[in-house]
VOBA-1610 file (N, C-alpha, C; in pm, whole numbers, padded with zeros to 5 digits, always signed):
BEGIN
Unk-07772+03244+04815Unk-07660+03326+04766Unk-07651+03454+04850Unk-07534+03477+04909Unk-07510+03598+04988Unk-07438+03705+04905Unk-07447+03828+04952Unk-07365+03936+04901Unk-07241+03944+04989Unk-07123+03920+04928Unk-06999+03906+05005Unk-06903+04021+04983Unk-06835+04058+05092Unk-06705+04124+05083Unk-06605+04018+05126Unk-06509+03991+05038Unk-06415+03880+05053Unk-06280+03937+05093Unk-06241+03919+05221Unk-06121+03980+05276Unk-06009+03877+05281Unk-05897+03903+05211Unk-05798+03798+05188Unk-05656+03850+05181Unk-05563+03767+05226Unk-05419+03787+05206Unk-05374+03692+05095Unk-05433+03695+04984Unk-05447+03588+04887Unk-05319+03509+04859Unk-05327+03383+04902Unk-05230+03280+04869Unk-05304+03167+04800Unk-05249+03047+04805Unk-05304+02936+04726Unk-05442+02894+04774Unk-05456+02860+04905Unk-05587+02814+04950Unk-05689+02927+04949Unk-05643+03052+04965Unk-05732+03168+04948Unk-05788+03171+04806Unk-05702+03143+04709Unk-05744+03147+04569Unk-05850+03041+04541Unk-05833+02923+04599Unk-05935+02819+04584Unk-06068+02867+04643Unk-06061+02933+04758Unk-06182+02985+04822Unk-06248+03093+04737Unk-06167+03179+04678Unk-06221+03285+04593Unk-06288+03228+04468Unk-06226+03127+04408Unk-06288+03062+04292Unk-06422+03000+04328Unk-06429+02938+04443Unk-06552+02875+04493Unk-06659+02980+04522Unk-06616+03090+04586Unk-06710+03198+04617Unk-06768+03259+04490Unk-06685+03277+04388Unk-06732+03338+04264Unk-06838+03254+04195Unk-06835+03123+04219Unk-06932+03031+04158Unk-07063+03023+04238Unk-07060+03061+04364Unk-07174+03032+04451Unk-07234+03154+04520Unk-07162+03268+04521Unk-07207+03385+04595Unk-07201+03509+04504Unk-07250+03620+04556Unk-07246+03748+04484Unk-07131+03830+04543Unk-07024+03849+04466Unk-06905+03920+04515Unk-06922+04070+04498Unk-06934+04140+04611Unk-06943+04285+04606Unk-06805+04348+04589Unk-06705+04287+04649Unk-06569+04337+04639Unk-06472+04246+04709Unk-06344+04260+04673Unk-06235+04185+04734Unk-06146+04284+04805Unk-06125+04264+04935Unk-06039+04351+05013Unk-05912+04274+05051Unk-05799+04337+05035Unk-05672+04268+05058Unk-05610+04312+05190Unk-05525+04225+05244Unk-05458+04250+05371Unk-05324+04177+05368Unk-05229+04223+05448Unk-05101+04153+05462Unk-05124+04016+05523Unk-05027+03926+05507Unk-05037+03794+05570Unk-04950+03694+05500Unk-05009+03612+05411Unk-04928+03520+05330Unk-04824+03597+05251Unk-04863+03716+05207Unk-04776+03805+05130Unk-04800+03947+05183Unk-04724+04043+05133Unk-04749+04183+05168Unk-04882+04226+05109Unk-04940+04333+05162Unk-05066+04383+05105Unk-05044+04431+04961Unk-04924+04480+04933Unk-04886+04519+04797Unk-04901+04399+04703Unk-04845+04284+04743Unk-04852+04165+04658Unk-04993+04107+04657Unk-05062+04111+04770Unk-05198+04057+04775Unk-05290+04132+04680Unk-05273+04262+04668Unk-05356+04342+04578Unk-05328+04305+04433Unk-05201+04290+04398Unk-05165+04246+04264Unk-05219+04105+04238Unk-05207+04016+04337Unk-05253+03878+04322Unk-05403+03870+04299Unk-05478+03949+04373Unk-05623+03946+04358Unk-05663+03985+04216Unk-05598+04087+04163Unk-05629+04131+04026Unk-05588+04025+03924Unk-05470+03968+03942Unk-05422+03866+03850Unk-05515+03744+03852Unk-05548+03697+03971Unk-05630+03577+03981Unk-05769+03601+03922Unk-05826+03715+03948Unk-05958+03746+03890Unk-05951+03747+03738Unk-05846+03804+03683Unk-05833+03808+03537Unk-05818+03666+03481Unk-05736+03584+03544Unk-05711+03448+03496Unk-05837+03361+03506Unk-05919+03386+03608Unk-06035+03302+03634Unk-06166+03361+03582Unk-06159+03480+03523Unk-06279+03543+03473Unk-06374+03590+03582Unk-06317+03628+03696Unk-06398+03677+03809Unk-06408+03829+03799Unk-06528+03879+03802Unk-06551+04024+03792Unk-06586+04077+03931Unk-06491+04147+03992Unk-06513+04206+04125Unk-06407+04313+04147Unk-06444+04428+04202Unk-06343+04532+04231Unk-06254+04491+04346Unk-06130+04541+04345Unk-06030+04508+04447Unk-05998+04634+04526Unk-05989+04619+04658Unk-05959+04730+04749Unk-05840+04692+04835Unk-05749+04788+04854Unk-05625+04762+04928Unk-05643+04794+05075Unk-05606+04699+05161Unk-05627+04714+05304Unk-05501+04738+05383Unk-05498+04689+05505Unk-05393+04719+05601Unk-05264+04647+05567Unk-05153+04713+05593Unk-05021+04660+05557Unk-04945+04602+05675Unk-04999+04617+05797Unk-04928+04570+05916Unk-05027+04547+06029Unk-04986+04473+06131Unk-05076+04448+06244Unk-05110+04575+06322Unk-05214+04568+06403Unk-05255+04683+06483Unk-05147+04725+06583Unk-05084+04629+06651Unk-04994+04662+06761Unk-04855+04600+06747Unk-04843+04489+06677Unk-04715+04422+06664Unk-04630+04486+06554Unk-04500+04460+06561Unk-04412+04503+06452Unk-04444+04420+06327Unk-04427+04480+06208Unk-04453+04403+06086Unk-04365+04279+06080Unk-04422+04170+06036Unk-04346+04046+06021Unk-04308+04022+05877Unk-04251+03907+05849Unk-04216+03872+05712Unk-04322+03780+05654Unk-04353+03794+05526Unk-04453+03708+05464Unk-04412+03561+05466Unk-04511+03473+05464Unk-04485+03330+05454Unk-04437+03298+05313Unk-04357+03192+05299Unk-04309+03150+05167Unk-04372+03018+05124Unk-04465+02969+05204Unk-04529+02841+05177Unk-04600+02841+05042Unk-04648+02957+04999Unk-04727+02968+04877Unk-04643+03015+04758Unk-04511+03004+04769Unk-04421+03057+04667Unk-04383+03200+04701Unk-04288+03254+04629Unk-04242+03390+04656Unk-04354+03492+04639Unk-04440+03472+04541Unk-04544+03571+04513Unk-04679+03536+04575Unk-04688+03422+04643Unk-04813+03383+04707Unk-04905+03302+04619Unk-04881+03302+04489Unk-04962+03223+04395Unk-04875+03126+04317Unk-04780+03066+04388Unk-04700+02958+04331Unk-04603+03001+04224Unk-04579+03134+04210Unk-04484+03185+04109Unk-04519+03131+03969Unk-04649+03113+03945Unk-04693+03049+03821Unk-04707+03146+03704Unk-04729+03272+03735Unk-04759+03369+03629Unk-04682+03499+03653Unk-04645+03566+03544Unk-04590+03701+03556Unk-04703+03794+03599Unk-04674+03876+03699Unk-04778+03963+03753Unk-04736+04108+03736Unk-04799+04174+03641Unk-04766+04314+03612Unk-04877+04409+03656Unk-04970+04358+03735Unk-05081+04442+03779Unk-05035+04545+03881Unk-05107+04656+03890Unk-05079+04762+03986Unk-05123+04718+04126Unk-05052+04767+04227Unk-05092+04742+04364Unk-05174+04858+04420Unk-05202+04958+04339Unk-05279+05073+04385Unk-05428+05043+04374Unk-05503+05077+04480Unk-05647+05050+04482Unk-05711+05137+04589Unk-05841+05161+04580Unk-05910+05235+04687Unk-05898+05163+04820Unk-05925+05236+04928Unk-05906+05183+05062Unk-06010+05080+05102Unk-05962+04965+05152Unk-06050+04854+05188Unk-06135+04884+05311Unk-06077+04947+05412Unk-06149+04970+05537Unk-06269+05061+05513Unk-06248+05168+05439Unk-06359+05259+05410Unk-06464+05192+05322Unk-06419+05107+05230Unk-06514+05032+05147Unk-06603+04942+05233Unk-06544+04874+05330Unk-06623+04789+05420Unk-06727+04873+05495Unk-06682+04983+05552Unk-06773+05071+05627Unk-06886+05122+05539Unk-06852+05177+05424Unk-06953+05235+05335Unk-07051+05130+05285Unk-07001+05012+05254Unk-07087+04906+05200Unk-07188+04858+05303Unk-07141+04837+05426Unk-07231+04788+05530Unk-07336+04894+05563Unk-07294+05020+05569Unk-07391+05127+05596Unk-07494+05140+05484Unk-07449+05117+05361Unk-07540+05131+05246Unk-07638+05014+05235Unk-07597+04896+05286Unk-07683+04778+05278Unk-07689+04709+05414Unk-07752+04772+05511Unk-07754+04714+05646Unk-07822+04578+05648Unk-07758+04485+05721Unk-07808+04348+05740Unk-07809+04266+05610Unk-07737+04313+05509Unk-07732+04242+05381Unk-07594+04191+05346Unk-07489+04244+05409Unk-07351+04213+05371Unk-07294+04103+05460Unk-07246+03997+05397Unk-07167+03894+05467Unk-07019+03924+05445Unk-06944+03934+05553Unk-06799+03949+05545Unk-06737+03811+05557Unk-06649+03778+05464Unk-06572+03655+05471Unk-06426+03695+05488Unk-06365+03653+05598Unk-06228+03694+05630Unk-06140+03570+05639Unk-06042+03561+05548Unk-05955+03443+05544Unk-05806+03479+05555Unk-05782+03596+05612Unk-05646+03639+05643Unk-05645+03699+05783Unk-05540+03770+05821Unk-05543+03843+05948Unk-05664+03936+05953Unk-05715+03960+06073Unk-05842+04033+06088Unk-05824+04184+06103Unk-05714+04235+06053Unk-05680+04376+06072Unk-05778+04469+06003Unk-05818+04439+05881Unk-05916+04525+05813Unk-06048+04530+05889Unk-06093+04415+05937Unk-06221+04409+06007Unk-06213+04486+06138Unk-06105+04466+06214Unk-06089+04539+06340Unk-06081+04689+06315Unk-06009+04728+06212Unk-05997+04871+06181Unk-06132+04931+06144Unk-06212+04855+06071Unk-06345+04904+06030Unk-06435+04924+06151Unk-06437+04829+06245Unk-06527+04845+06360Unk-06472+04945+06461Unk-06341+04965+06462Unk-06285+05070+06547Unk-06322+05208+06495Unk-06318+05226+06363Unk-06350+05354+06302Unk-06500+05381+06297Unk-06579+05274+06283Unk-06723+05290+06266Unk-06796+05183+06347Unk-06799+05195+06479Unk-06863+05090+06559Unk-07011+05069+06527Unk-07075+05164+06463Unk-07216+05148+06428Unk-07239+05033+06330Unk-07136+04993+06254Unk-07157+04886+06156Unk-07165+04748+06221Unk-07123+04737+06347Unk-07124+04606+06414Unk-07263+04545+06410Unk-07363+04625+06436Unk-07501+04575+06440Unk-07563+04564+06301Unk-07491+04608+06199Unk-07546+04609+06064Unk-07488+04501+05973Unk-07384+04431+06018Unk-07325+04323+05940Unk-07415+04200+05950Unk-07446+04138+05837Unk-07531+04018+05838Unk-07461+03905+05913Unk-07334+03879+05878Unk-07254+03777+05945Unk-07109+03794+05904Unk-07020+03747+05988Unk-06877+03748+05960Unk-06827+03605+05969Unk-06785+03549+05856Unk-06739+03411+05850Unk-06587+03413+05840Unk-06521+03350+05937Unk-06375+03360+05950Unk-06312+03223+05941Unk-06204+03211+05862Unk-06117+03095+05876Unk-06003+03137+05968Unk-05996+03073+06084Unk-05890+03109+06177Unk-05905+03036+06308Unk-05795+03029+06381Unk-05796+02973+06515Unk-05780+02823+06519Unk-05763+02772+06639Unk-05748+02628+06663Unk-05777+02603+06809Unk-05851+02494+06836Unk-05892+02463+06973Unk-05848+02324+07019Unk-05775+02251+06934Unk-05720+02123+06975Unk-05812+02004+06961Unk-05929+02021+06897Unk-06020+01909+06878Unk-05955+01801+06793Unk-05959+01677+06841Unk-05898+01564+06770Unk-05751+01590+06737Unk-05684+01668+06822Unk-05541+01693+06805Unk-05506+01804+06708Unk-05607+01875+06655Unk-05579+01981+06558Unk-05557+02113+06632Unk-05432+02140+06665Unk-05395+02262+06737Unk-05330+02360+06638Unk-05232+02438+06683Unk-05178+02544+06599Unk-05094+02494+06483Unk-05078+02581+06381Unk-04991+02548+06268Unk-04871+02642+06256Unk-04863+02741+06346Unk-04745+02828+06350Unk-04669+02802+06479Unk-04742+02798+06589Unk-04689+02755+06718Unk-04776+02639+06764Unk-04739+02572+06873Unk-04826+02464+06921Unk-04966+02511+06958Unk-04985+02643+06970Unk-05113+02698+07015Unk-05187+02776+06907Unk-05116+02831+06811Unk-05170+02940+06730Unk-05179+02907+06582Unk-05292+02943+06524Unk-05314+02934+06379Unk-05265+03062+06313Unk-05220+03051+06188Unk-05149+03159+06119Unk-05228+03290+06114Unk-05352+03288+06068Unk-05426+03413+06048Unk-05444+03490+06178Unk-05470+03419+06286Unk-05488+03483+06417Unk-05354+03529+06471Unk-05253+03447+06455Unk-05118+03476+06506Unk-05059+03602+06443Unk-05090+03628+06316Unk-05032+03744+06247Unk-05078+03877+06307Unk-05199+03880+06363Unk-05247+04002+06431Unk-05342+03963+06544Unk-05286+03916+06657Unk-05372+03868+06766Unk-05456+03979+06828Unk-05406+04101+06829Unk-05484+04210+06887Unk-05609+04239+06805Unk-05595+04239+06673Unk-05712+04257+06587Unk-05809+04142+06606Unk-05757+04020+06612Unk-05845+03903+06628Unk-05920+03908+06761Unk-05853+03950+06868Unk-05919+03958+06998Unk-06032+04061+06995Unk-06008+04174+06930Unk-06112+04276+06919Unk-06232+04223+06842Unk-06206+04157+06731Unk-06315+04110+06645Unk-06393+03997+06711Unk-06322+03897+06764Unk-06390+03779+06820Unk-06464+03810+06949Unk-06421+03912+07022Unk-06490+03947+07146Unk-06594+04057+07125Unk-06612+04101+07000Unk-06710+04205+06969Unk-06848+04142+06953Unk-06947+04227+06926Unk-07084+04180+06903Unk-07110+04147+06756Unk-07007+04146+06674Unk-07025+04098+06537Unk-07074+03954+06539Unk-07166+03917+06450Unk-07217+03779+06446Unk-07118+03688+06373Unk-07031+03624+06450Unk-06918+03547+06396Unk-06952+03400+06380Unk-06906+03343+06269Unk-06896+03198+06253Unk-06749+03168+06228Unk-06686+03093+06316Unk-06543+03067+06309Unk-06518+02925+06261Unk-06439+02913+06152Unk-06399+02783+06098Unk-06251+02763+06132Unk-06219+02694+06240Unk-06080+02679+06283Unk-06013+02556+06220Unk-05887+02537+06252Unk-05813+02420+06202Unk-05877+02289+06245Unk-05955+02292+06353Unk-06024+02172+06400Unk-06107+02108+06289Unk-06167+02191+06202Unk-06245+02136+06091Unk-06171+02143+05958Unk-06090+02247+05937Unk-06027+02260+05805Unk-05926+02149+05778Unk-05862+02098+05884Unk-05765+01989+05866Unk-05833+01856+05833Unk-05964+01852+05845Unk-06036+01729+05816Unk-06084+01721+05671Unk-06070+01830+05597Unk-06117+01832+05458Unk-05995+01847+05367Unk-05951+01735+05312Unk-05827+01728+05235Unk-05857+01701+05089Unk-05769+01750+05003Unk-05778+01725+04859Unk-05641+01679+04811Unk-05636+01566+04741Unk-05509+01514+04691Unk-05466+01591+04567Unk-05335+01587+04540Unk-05282+01655+04423Unk-05348+01612+04294Unk-05372+01481+04280Unk-05435+01434+04156Unk-05578+01484+04144Unk-05644+01508+04259Unk-05780+01561+04255Unk-05782+01707+04213Unk-05679+01781+04251Unk-05669+01920+04203Unk-05668+01922+04051Unk-05588+01834+03992Unk-05577+01831+03845Unk-05706+01780+03781Unk-05779+01695+03850Unk-05906+01645+03798Unk-06013+01753+03792Unk-05992+01866+03861Unk-06087+01977+03851Unk-06088+02038+03710Unk-05981+02011+03634Unk-05970+02070+03500Unk-05964+02222+03505Unk-05902+02273+03610Unk-05885+02417+03628Unk-05736+02447+03617Unk-05686+02481+03497Unk-05541+02499+03477Unk-05478+02601+03571Unk-05550+02708+03602Unk-05492+02811+03690Unk-05472+02755+03831Unk-05571+02685+03883Unk-05558+02627+04017Unk-05448+02522+04021Unk-05437+02441+03916Unk-05330+02341+03911Unk-05193+02408+03911Unk-05181+02519+03838Unk-05051+02586+03825Unk-05007+02650+03956Unk-05100+02717+04026Unk-05057+02793+04143Unk-05027+02705+04263Unk-05079+02583+04267Unk-05064+02503+04389Unk-04941+02412+04389Unk-04858+02416+04285Unk-04744+02323+04278Unk-04648+02337+04397Unk-04600+02458+04431Unk-04510+02467+04548Unk-04579+02428+04678Unk-04707+02459+04690Unk-04784+02426+04809Unk-04791+02274+04827Unk-04819+02203+04716Unk-04824+02056+04721Unk-04687+01997+04749Unk-04584+02056+04690Unk-04447+02006+04712Unk-04407+02022+04858Unk-04445+02134+04918Unk-04416+02157+05060Unk-04487+02053+05146Unk-04614+02029+05116Unk-04692+01931+05192Unk-04631+01792+05183Unk-04587+01755+05063Unk-04527+01624+05044Unk-04397+01612+05123Unk-04315+01718+05119Unk-04186+01715+05188Unk-04202+01717+05340Unk-04295+01796+05391Unk-04308+01814+05535Unk-04402+01713+05601Unk-04508+01676+05528Unk-04611+01591+05588Unk-04619+01452+05525Unk-04551+01432+05412Unk-04561+01305+05341Unk-04695+01286+05273Unk-04767+01397+05250Unk-04899+01391+05188Unk-04899+01474+05060Unk-04929+01412+04948Unk-04937+01483+04821Unk-05077+01542+04807Unk-05098+01652+04877Unk-05229+01715+04875Unk-05229+01835+04967Unk-05348+01885+04997Unk-05360+02006+05078Unk-05494+02005+05150Unk-05498+02077+05261Unk-05625+02100+05329Unk-05693+02220+05263Unk-05823+02212+05252Unk-05900+02322+05192Unk-05937+02425+05299Unk-05834+02480+05364Unk-05857+02565+05481Unk-05958+02677+05455Unk-05917+02776+05376Unk-05999+02895+05358Unk-06130+02865+05285Unk-06128+02761+05204Unk-06245+02725+05125Unk-06364+02690+05215Unk-06337+02646+05338Unk-06448+02605+05425Unk-06537+02721+05468Unk-06489+02844+05457Unk-06579+02957+05483Unk-06693+02957+05382Unk-06661+02929+05257Unk-06764+02925+05153Unk-06846+02796+05166Unk-06782+02687+05205Unk-06856+02563+05230Unk-06964+02586+05334Unk-06933+02661+05439Unk-07033+02685+05542Unk-07151+02764+05486Unk-07125+02861+05399Unk-07233+02938+05339Unk-07320+02850+05248Unk-07258+02757+05178Unk-07329+02671+05084Unk-07396+02553+05152Unk-07334+02500+05257Unk-07375+02371+05313Unk-07366+02375+05466Unk-07439+02464+05531Unk-07425+02476+05676Unk-07459+02349+05752Unk-07544+02265+05692Unk-07584+02142+05761Unk-07469+02042+05773Unk-07361+02064+05702Unk-07245+01974+05710Unk-07157+02003+05831Unk-07186+02110+05904Unk-07102+02150+06016Unk-07178+02138+06148Unk-07105+02096+06250Unk-07159+02094+06387Unk-07099+02211+06462Unk-07184+02300+06510Unk-07138+02422+06575Unk-07154+02413+06726Unk-07066+02481+06796Unk-07084+02506+06938Unk-07082+02656+06958Unk-07132+02701+07070Unk-07136+02845+07097Unk-07061+02876+07226Unk-06984+02983+07220Unk-06907+03023+07337Unk-06854+03164+07316Unk-06835+03241+07422Unk-06754+03362+07409Unk-06611+03325+07368Unk-06545+03416+07300Unk-06410+03391+07249Unk-06316+03504+07287Unk-06191+03468+07310Unk-06083+03565+07327Unk-05960+03514+07254Unk-05862+03602+07236Unk-05733+03566+07177Unk-05623+03614+07270Unk-05528+03528+07298Unk-05413+03565+07380Unk-05318+03649+07296Unk-05275+03762+07349Unk-05200+03859+07269Unk-05053+03872+07306Unk-05006+03795+07403Unk-04864+03804+07438Unk-04818+03673+07500Unk-04686+03659+07509Unk-04629+03539+07570Unk-04619+03422+07474Unk-04586+03305+07529Unk-04562+03189+07445Unk-04689+03140+07374Unk-04805+03179+07426Unk-04931+03138+07364Unk-04994+03249+07281Unk-04915+03352+07245Unk-04970+03462+07165Unk-05033+03408+07037Unk-05154+03452+07011Unk-05227+03407+06893Unk-05320+03289+06918Unk-05321+03237+07040Unk-05409+03124+07068Unk-05553+03172+07085Unk-05646+03105+07017Unk-05788+03131+07037Unk-05836+03047+07155Unk-05910+03109+07245Unk-05959+03040+07363Unk-06108+03066+07378Unk-06180+02963+07423Unk-06323+02974+07445Unk-06355+02938+07589Unk-06468+02982+07636Unk-06508+02953+07773Unk-06556+02809+07781Unk-06494+02731+07867Unk-06522+02588+07873Unk-06614+02550+07987Unk-06633+02640+08083Unk-06711+02605+08202Unk-06802+02720+08241Unk-06919+02685+08294Unk-07011+02786+08345Unk-06985+02816+08492Unk-06889+02747+08552Unk-06857+02770+08692Unk-06805+02912+08713Unk-06843+02972+08821Unk-06798+03108+08852Unk-06648+03109+08877Unk-06583+03215+08834Unk-06440+03232+08860Unk-06415+03376+08901Unk-06312+03394+08979Unk-06285+03527+09033Unk-06244+03624+08923Unk-06162+03578+08830Unk-06119+03661+08717Unk-06174+03597+08590Unk-06273+03660+08530Unk-06340+03601+08414Unk-06318+03690+08292Unk-06225+03649+08205Unk-06195+03727+08084Unk-06310+03726+07983Unk-06410+03642+08005Unk-06523+03631+07913Unk-06648+03702+07964Unk-06638+03764+08080Unk-06757+03825+08141Unk-06820+03929+08048Unk-06951+03915+08028Unk-07032+04009+07949Unk-07003+04004+07799Unk-06924+03906+07755Unk-06898+03896+07611Unk-07009+03815+07543Unk-07039+03846+07417Unk-07141+03769+07345Unk-07087+03631+07307Unk-07177+03537+07287Unk-07134+03406+07237Unk-07115+03413+07086Unk-07020+03336+07036Unk-06995+03324+06892Unk-07009+03178+06853Unk-07034+03155+06725Unk-07049+03018+06675Unk-06914+02966+06624Unk-06880+02844+06664Unk-06752+02782+06629Unk-06781+02644+06571Unk-06725+02615+06455Unk-06739+02482+06395Unk-06627+02393+06445Unk-06663+02283+06511Unk-06563+02191+06563Unk-06571+02053+06500Unk-06679+02025+06424Unk-06692+01899+06353Unk-06750+01927+06214Unk-06717+01840+06118Unk-06762+01863+05981Unk-06782+01729+05911Unk-06881+01724+05824Unk-06899+01611+05733Unk-06808+01636+05613Unk-06686+01586+05622Unk-06583+01617+05522Unk-06623+01572+05383Unk-06687+01455+05372Unk-06722+01405+05240Unk-06828+01492+05174Unk-06926+01539+05250Unk-07028+01626+05194Unk-06966+01756+05143Unk-06873+01811+05221Unk-06806+01935+05181Unk-06723+01913+05055Unk-06648+01804+05051Unk-06566+01774+04933Unk-06652+01756+04809Unk-06761+01684+04822Unk-06847+01658+04707Unk-06904+01787+04649Unk-06951+01876+04737Unk-07006+02004+04688Unk-06899+02088+04622Unk-06780+02090+04681Unk-06668+02165+04625Unk-06634+02114+04485Unk-06619+01983+04469Unk-06583+01926+04339Unk-06694+01949+04236Unk-06818+01926+04276Unk-06928+01945+04183Unk-06941+02088+04135Unk-06900+02182+04220Unk-06910+02323+04185Unk-06798+02370+04095Unk-06675+02327+04125Unk-06559+02381+04055Unk-06511+02299+03934Unk-06546+02172+03929Unk-06493+02088+03821Unk-06548+02131+03686Unk-06457+02145+03590Unk-06495+02172+03452Unk-06497+02041+03377Unk-06612+02002+03328Unk-06625+01874+03255Unk-06570+01888+03114Unk-06507+01780+03067Unk-06451+01781+02933Unk-06562+01792+02827
//
């Protein structure tokens, strides 16, 4: 069991990950960021979801826009409110600052805090920019983001780019090329762990069933699949079941402009090159293969409420 700061732009698959984390880890706090929804809505969503699920954790409000890009529009894949428009949400969006909370927490508990980031990496980049001393004090940073094309699993926003990285590529490039101890769970593995709509309902979790209806409807209409990938949930799967993942190590960068903006790239060759964008960068761990059945079994066994 780790002590987590859970950084999220909370939408449907984020909510599944948060429910899983609450059952298996020690939640120090939830930090919100723009992405699936505005940071205003994400803060309200985090409070609502915690109340509905009986999760006890303080919520902190984070960054509202990318480091360098103009603010974009929230995704509608998760419903207008990001949680499937399933519940009236009257919670306040006011909360203490997420970036300072991350800095203070890591300094107070050096080498004890695991950061889990399942939205744009703006809060994390802002924290290490303001307090570079915390880089060496973070236990690990587990990220859902990126895509490398393994088995055809490339971008989900552009042919190259995964959503979380694409929303703030400059923040992602800073974080992934830093000395933070990163474990990256890209679309290469998250697309391999699927849950059918009927399996969601078999969890006997009314809140999860309610919030995922628009998400499942979108998947059925666009992909012909009545189900969803457990994208963000795999960050918690890695903490619970690391033996289910096959990792590779490589320096990482993110392309920040042009048609490939938001693409995660890794060094593929040890051959010398005249211009080496990876020179002197630390290696990071990347999951490119997963035992999907083992991950699914642990997830179901953890979250299912028996009659």
